[in-house]
C-alpha positions as CSV (number, residue, x, y, z in Angstrom):
1,X,-146.2,98.4,192.2
2,X,-146.2,101.8,194.2
3,X,-150.0,101.6,194.0
4,X,-149.9,98.2,195.3
5,X,-147.7,99.4,198.3
6,X,-150.0,102.1,198.7
7,X,-152.9,100.2,199.0
8,X,-151.3,97.4,201.0
9,X,-150.5,99.9,203.1
10,X,-153.7,101.6,203.6
11,X,-155.4,98.5,204.1
12,X,-153.1,97.8,207.4
13,X,-153.5,101.3,208.6
14,X,-157.4,100.7,208.1
15,X,-156.9,97.3,210.0
16,X,-155.3,99.2,212.8
17,X,-158.2,101.5,213.7
18,X,-159.6,100.4,217.2
19,X,-162.4,97.6,216.5
20,X,-161.7,96.9,213.1
21,X,-161.5,93.1,212.4
22,X,-161.5,93.5,208.7
23,X,-160.7,95.6,206.2
24,X,-159.8,95.8,202.5
25,X,-159.9,97.8,199.2
26,X,-161.8,96.4,195.8
27,X,-160.8,99.2,193.1
28,X,-161.7,102.5,194.5
29,X,-164.2,101.0,197.2
30,X,-162.5,100.7,201.0
31,X,-164.5,97.9,203.0
32,X,-164.1,97.8,206.9
33,X,-166.0,95.8,209.6
34,X,-166.1,96.4,213.0
35,X,-166.2,93.6,215.7
36,X,-168.7,95.6,217.9
37,X,-170.9,98.3,217.8
38,X,-169.9,101.9,217.0
39,X,-172.1,104.8,217.5
40,X,-173.1,106.1,213.8
41,X,-171.5,109.7,214.5
42,X,-168.2,108.1,215.3
43,X,-168.5,105.9,211.5
44,X,-169.2,109.1,209.9
45,X,-165.7,110.8,211.4
46,X,-164.1,107.3,210.5
47,X,-165.4,107.3,207.0
48,X,-164.7,110.9,206.0
49,X,-161.0,110.2,207.3
50,X,-160.6,107.1,205.6
51,X,-162.0,108.4,202.6
52,X,-159.7,111.5,202.7
53,X,-156.8,109.3,203.0
54,X,-158.2,106.5,200.2
55,X,-158.6,109.3,197.7
56,X,-154.9,110.7,198.1
57,X,-153.2,107.2,198.5
58,X,-155.8,105.7,195.1
59,X,-154.3,108.6,193.1
60,X,-153.7,107.7,189.5
61,X,-151.9,110.0,187.1
62,X,-151.3,112.7,190.1
63,X,-154.7,112.9,190.1
64,X,-156.8,112.1,193.2
65,X,-159.8,110.3,193.0
66,X,-163.4,109.7,194.3
67,X,-163.4,106.8,196.6
68,X,-166.4,105.0,198.4
69,X,-166.3,103.7,201.9
70,X,-168.1,101.1,203.2
71,X,-168.2,100.1,207.1
72,X,-170.1,96.8,208.4
73,X,-170.5,95.9,212.0
74,X,-170.7,92.1,213.0
75,X,-171.0,91.7,208.9
76,X,-173.8,93.9,208.5
77,X,-173.7,96.9,206.4
78,X,-174.0,100.1,208.3
79,X,-172.9,103.2,206.6
80,X,-171.6,104.2,203.3
81,X,-170.0,107.3,201.9
82,X,-168.6,108.2,198.5
83,X,-166.4,111.3,198.8
84,X,-165.2,113.3,195.3
85,X,-162.0,115.2,196.7
86,X,-163.0,118.5,195.3
87,X,-166.4,117.9,196.2
88,X,-166.3,116.6,199.5
89,X,-169.1,113.9,200.4
90,X,-171.1,113.0,197.4
91,X,-173.2,110.5,198.4
92,X,-174.2,109.3,201.8
93,X,-176.0,106.1,203.1
94,X,-177.4,105.0,206.6
95,X,-177.5,101.2,205.7
């Protein structure tokens, strides 16, 4: 129950980011869609912040986990990042 509550709160938090019109979490992947264009440096910053937060909120057995953040703009995939809590960014792709 606690994990479900954390997941729901994280989704609500992502939806509050300026410009986000959809946000959901599937497993350890955070999916966010922006209604309007955002420059890539801004998307990268948002992805890193959301990924760090998600790693903490989605942890199991008090162990932070690697998470993926996929950002789209107007439904088209734009940027994806995978973060590991101990190693930082382990994969990054502009889509």
